[in-house]
N, C-alpha and C positions, 0 to 999 in steps of 0.2 A: 375583425380580420379572420379569414379562414385559416384552419390548421395548416393546409398545404402552403399558403402564403407565408405563414409564420415560419415554417420549416425552410422555405427558400431564402428568407431573410437571414437565416443563420449563416449563409455563405457570403453575405454582404457586410464585410468588415470595413470600418473606416480606416483612414491612413494612420492615425495615431495608434490604434490598437495593434495594427500589423507591425509597426516599428517598435512598439513596446515589447512585443513578443520576441522580435529579433534581438533587441538589446539584452533582455533577460537570458536568452540562449547563449549570446556571446560571453556574457559575464559568468554564466554557469560553466562553460567550457574552460574559461580562464582559471576559475577556482579549482577545477579538477586538475589542470596542468600544474598549477602552483603547488597543490598538495602532493602530487606525484613526484615533483622535483625536490620537494623538501623532505620526503620520507627518509632519505639516506642519512640525514644529519641530525635526527632527533632520537630521543631515548624512549624505550618502552615504558608503558604505564605498568604499575604494580598491581592494581586492583581490577578485578573483573567488573565491579560496579561502575568503572569509568568508561564503559562502552558508550560510544558516541551515537548509538542507534536506538530508535523505537521499533517495536514490531507493529508498524502501521500498514494497513491494507490500501485504502484510498483508491479503489477501483470501481468502474462502472458495473452495474448489475450484469451486463452482457459479457464483461471480461472476468468478473470475479468467480464465474462458474468453473473456470479453469484452475490449474494447480499452481499458479504463481505464488511462491512462498513469501512470507515476510522476511526481513533481514535476520540472519541467524544470531541468536543471543550468545553471549560468551559462556564458557563452561562454568558450571557451578561447583561448589565444593562437594556437595552430596546430592541434594535434590531441591527442586523449587516447584511451587504451584503458582499459577497466574490466572487471574480472571480479568478479561478486558471486554469493554463494550465500545463499539464504534458505530457512529450514526452519521449517515451521509444524506445530503439533499442533492437530487439530480434534476436538471432541466436542460436537456439538449435535444437536438433533432436536426435532420437534414434530408435532402433529396439529391441523389446523384445517380444519373442513368436510371436503371430499373430498381434501385434501392431506395427504401424509405425507412427512416428511423425516428422514433419519438421515445424519449426517456423522461418521464415526468412523475416523480414520486420520491419517497424516502426509504432507505434501507438501513436496518439495524442488524449488526453482527455481534453476537456474544461468543467469545472464544474461551474455552477452558483448556489451558496448556499445562502439561507436566514435563519437567526436565529432570533427568536422572543421570548421575555420573556412573559410567561403566568403567571402573578401573581408573588409572592415572591419566589416560590420554583420550578417552572417548566419552561421548554423551549421547543419550537417546532422548528424543522429544516426540511427544504425542499431542496433537491438537484436535479437539472436538468442537466444531462450530454450530451455533444455532443462528439461523438466518430468517429475518422477517422483512417483507416488503409491504409498504402501506402508503397512503396518501400523505401521511405526516401532518405537521402543524407549523412548519417554519417558513412556508413560501412567502407570506406577507412580510415577515421580519427581514428576510433576505432581499426582497424587493425594495424595502425602505432603505436597507443598507446600501444597495447599489445606487439608488437615487441620491442618497446623502453624499457619497463620494464621487458621483458622476461615472460609475462603472457601467459598462454595457450590460443590459438585463435580458437580452434575447426576447423581448416582448413577453415577459412573464405575465403581465397584467392582461394579456389577450386570452388567457386560458384560466379557468376557475382555479383558485388557490386550493391547495391541499387535496388535489385529485391524484389518482394513480392510473398511469397508462404507460406500460412498458411494451413497445410494439416494434417489430422489425418485419419488413416484407421485401421481396424482390420479384423478378419476373415470374417466378413459380408460385407466387401468392404469399400469404401471411405465414411466417415461420414461427413467430412467437407473439403472444398477446396476453398480457396480464392486466386486468382492470379491476380486480378485487384483492383485498389483502391475502397474503400467503405467508406461511411460517412453518418452520420445522428444522430438523437436523440437516446440516450441510455436508460437504465432502470431508471426511476424516483424513488427517494427514499424519504421516510418520516420517521422522528424519533421524539420521545418524551423523554425528560430527566427530572429526578427528583433529586434534591439535598437532600441527606440524612442529618438528623440532622439540617434541615433548621429552622431558627428562624424568618421568616416573615419580614426580612429587606433586602434591596437590596444588602448590602455588605456581609452579612453572608454566602452567598452561593458561593462566589468566590473560596474558598479553600476546600469546603466540598467534601466528596466522592459522587459519582453520580451513579445512575442506569439509563439505557437507553433501550428502546425497539423501534424496527423499522420494516418497511416493504419496500420491493423493488417490484415495479410493472413491469409487462412485456410490457413496452412501446417501447423497442428496437427490431430491427429485428434480430432474432437469426441466420438466414442464412448468415448474414453479420457480425456475431460476435459482435453485439451491445447489446446483451441481451440473456437470456436463454429461453425466451418464457413462463416462469412460475413465480409465486409469491414466494418470499423468505422472511423469517422472521429472526430477530436477536435480541439478548438481551445481554447486557454486563454491567460490573461494572468497575468503575474507582476510583482509590485511591484519597485521597486529594492531593493537591499540597503541597509538603513538602520542607522546606528550610534547607539547610546545610550551616552553617556559612554565612548566609545572601545572598551570591552571587550564590550559587549552589542550583538548584531546581530539584526535581525528581518526577516521576509519574509512575504508573503501571496500566495497563488495561487488563482485560481478558473477553472473551465472547464466545458465541456459535451461530452458524448460522444454520438455518433449511432450507435446500434447497428443493424447489419444484422440483419434478421429471420430467425432460424434456426428451422426446423421442429422441431429436436431440443429446443429450450428453450421450452416453452409459457409463456403468460402473460407474455411479455417486454415490458419497457418500451422504447419507441423512443428516448427521450432521457433521459440521466442527468446530473445536475449534480454537480460535485465541487469540492473545495477543500482547501487546506492552510495551516496557520499554523505557522511555525517560529521558534524563538528559539535563538540561539547565544551562548555565553559564552567569550571568549578567555582561557583560563587561562595560556597561554604562546604565544610566537610561532608554535610549531608544533603546539600542542595546543588543541583546542576541545571543549566540551561542548554537546550539542544536544538540544533537546526539540521534538518535532514532533507536531502534532495534524492528523490526516487525516480527511476525511469525504466521503461520497458518498450520493446518493439511491439508492433501491432499484432493482435490475435487473429485478424481477418484479412483476406485479400479483398479489400473494399475501397471504393472511391470516396466513401464518406470519411471526412476528417475524424469524426468521433470514433470510428472503428478501424480505419486504415492508416492512421498516422501514429508515429511513436508518441508515447505519453510521458509527460514530465510533471512531477508533483512536488511541492515544497511543504514540509511539516515543521512547525515551530512549537516548542513546549518545554516542559520542565520535569525533573525527576527528584523526588524527595525520599531519601533513604532513612526511614524512621527506626525506632528501637524495636527490639524483640523480633527481629527477622523480617519486618515488613518494609516494603517500599511502594511508593505511589507515583504514577505518571499521568500527566495531562498534556494533550497536544491538539492542535488544530491545523488542518492542511488546506491548501488551495491549489487549483490547477494552474501551473506555470505555462504549459502549452495549452491554450484555451480549448475547452471542450473535449479534452482527452482523458480527463478524470472528473469526478463530481465537483460541483461548484464549491462545496465546503464539506469537510469531514471533521468531526470531533471525536476524540478518543479518551477514555479513562481506563486505567489499569491498576490493579493491586496485585503485588507479588508477595509470596511468603517463603522464606528459607529457614527451616528449623535449626540449621547449624549456626545461624547468626542470632540466636535468641538473646544473647547477652548484650 
């Protein structure tokens, strides 16, 4: 089958798939409504470690060049260092009007994140990413996974496994094309958080609602899809950490991203709204299970579903709060709104807080 035929088939979805997406969307909306209505009758959590969120990216290579931030972490007592690695497998494509898109490859993102308490009510966060695009090695495993469960595979077996081809074109010709491995520093990000209702003590801000503002700098190379080449700004609000019957915690975050207009990325949206809904279950004093639903508006004015539709992603995972100030996280995410985020994203993270050495 030709590549163009394969891409056209991406728009041929069977009846069952369409109704599955609709069902997931309906239940996602209901979950958000239930949580919002319940917030008024629950009590605040006491520990910042009870945050119901991961710092999960889960974005396409063409979306992740912009400054969409991960969910804001809770305020720490003094400081924290975190190293996380996120690996995604992408295989999507489509043709709509004069637009043509093919994303076939794997992307690895390594984040070094530092959080620093600034007085009783403020926190500063700096994130330095390293981004690598490659053909990867998981195409065949994912193909077998789809076949085993009867999931749609978008004709993966019609294209060579473990190849790299990130390409977008429109009526003006090819805008981006990557066919060989690329790697290097991505766009550095800085953020400032403020705990609302803060009472100038270290513990009072653990469960308070928060406001955050941030900036993404153009330190990554846009021609290698490691950045947009422009400055982006963002602002968001996060609810308190709420406790339901002691073991169940929840949280909600909403925000807006202001994109710097990049000549390299045509048909770009100026403003993108985003949000996250997280639920955590405390299995043990040191062990938590987390489910997180992330969504954002489109980054492009595009007729392609992959670029022009809102994205919804679900991450499931666990956090283990070990001794001597260390904690570990593992999570896997899938695209709830089909083709709006990578097929699968796996994340590992290690955090260290020197104030929790004992």
